[in-house]
C-alpha positions, -999 to +999 in steps of 0.1 A: +671-239-218+635-240-226+626-264-253+605-247-279+585-262-308+599-255-343+592-219-354+570-213-384+582-188-410+561-172-437+566-144-462+533-126-468+519-093-481+523-064-457+490-052-440+481-019-425+479-036-391+516-046-395+527-009-395+535-006-358+560-035-361+573-020-393+579+013-377+598-003-348+622-021-372+625+009-394+635+033-365+661+007-353+675+000-387+678+034-404+692+068-394+666+085-417+634+063-414+605+069-436+578+092-421+549+075-404+524+081-432+546+068-460+539+030-456+502+036-453+502+057-484+522+031-503+498+003-492+466+022-499+474+044-529+504+032-549+494+005-573+530+000-584+540-010-549+543-044-534+553-048-497+561-080-480+568-091-444+584-121-428+564-136-399+580-159-375+553-176-354+530-147-364+554-119-354+568-095-380+606-098-380+615-083-415+600-064-443+608-052-478+592-031-506+593-031-543+579-011-571+570-028-604+573-003-632+567-017-667+596-042-670+616-031-640+613-043-603+628-016-580+635-026-544+627+004-523+634-007-487+646-038-469+652-045-432+654-073-406+647-069-369+680-067-350+672-097-328+665-120-358+695-111-380+722-136-392+696-164-397+693-160-435+659-143-431+671-116-455+678-142-481+644-158-478+627-124-482+649-114-512+642-147-529+604-141-527+608-105-540+627-119-571+600-146-576+574-119-575+593-098-600+595-128-624+558-135-619+549-099-629+571-102-660+598-078-648+629-080-670+654-069-643+655-059-606+673-027-594+681-011-560+702+015-543+724+007-514+749+027-493+785+024-506+795+016-470+770-012-465+793-040-475+772-068-460+741-059-480+762-055-512+776-090-507+741-104-504+729-087-535+759-098-555+752-134-543+717-131-558+729-117-591+729-079-586+759-061-601+770-024-597+760-002-626+764+033-613+764+057-584+739+083-572+760+111-556+750+124-522+718+102-523+714+098-485+702+130-468+715+123-433+752+123-443+752+128-480+767+094-487+766+081-522+744+053-532+755+024-553+730+014-580+728-024-585+709-042-612+704-079-621+709-095-655+677-106-672+656-123-645+642-151-667+675-157-685+692-191-681+721-178-660+699-159-635+674-188-634+701-213-626+715-190-599+682-185-582+673-222-582+707-231-568+703-206-540+667-217-534+678-253-529+706-242-505+680-222-484+656-251-483+684-273-469+695-248-443+684-250-407+653-230-398+655-198-377+657-202-340+643-179-313+669-152-303+668-164-267+680-199-278+709-187-298+745-191-286+775-171-296+785-134-298+759-106-296+739-104-328+749-075-351+740-067-387+742-097-409+746-100-447+719-079-462+698-076-431+693-039-437+695-018-469+695+019-464+668+036-484+655+071-488+617+077-485+597+073-517+581+102-534+550+097-512+573+105-483+582+139-499+618+129-503+637+110-531 
């Protein structure tokens, strides 16, 4: 086995030159990926939108998007590259999204997730999201319902304590390793490594 130096991991704002990597992950993660122009429009024209990527040694391995609307932070999309799943990258990304929501004075965070995506639902529940409703036939590829999930007040004592406990747990966890150095069964979807999402209004579908 090749001995590699420790990987560097960073969560940073998405850039236009990240879009080829984003599209690759998108097509592999979702049956109805956003159209090619949607992310560029979001980055260049939507002042409500905030998109982040996770870089491991400079390579984009995950991304997520969020709209900040008055006092609500709405997570629009979320995915991790197949080869980098099951390494808690999704948790690191979600934590930064919630930190950003708090910094921008959002009162709560919301999202939609497929009813069948149990792994993602478990991750969101871990980070304080709870089911509050259903959007019938939300997903256009198979008309599956979407579960609406919302946090309690983001800056409330209960949510603050939860986030700080999870942050400490993540900081103590082993860092990601290169996929070629991993041992065990073939990598599949991990908890919250992908959240099905329909294109935003800029993609002509809601």
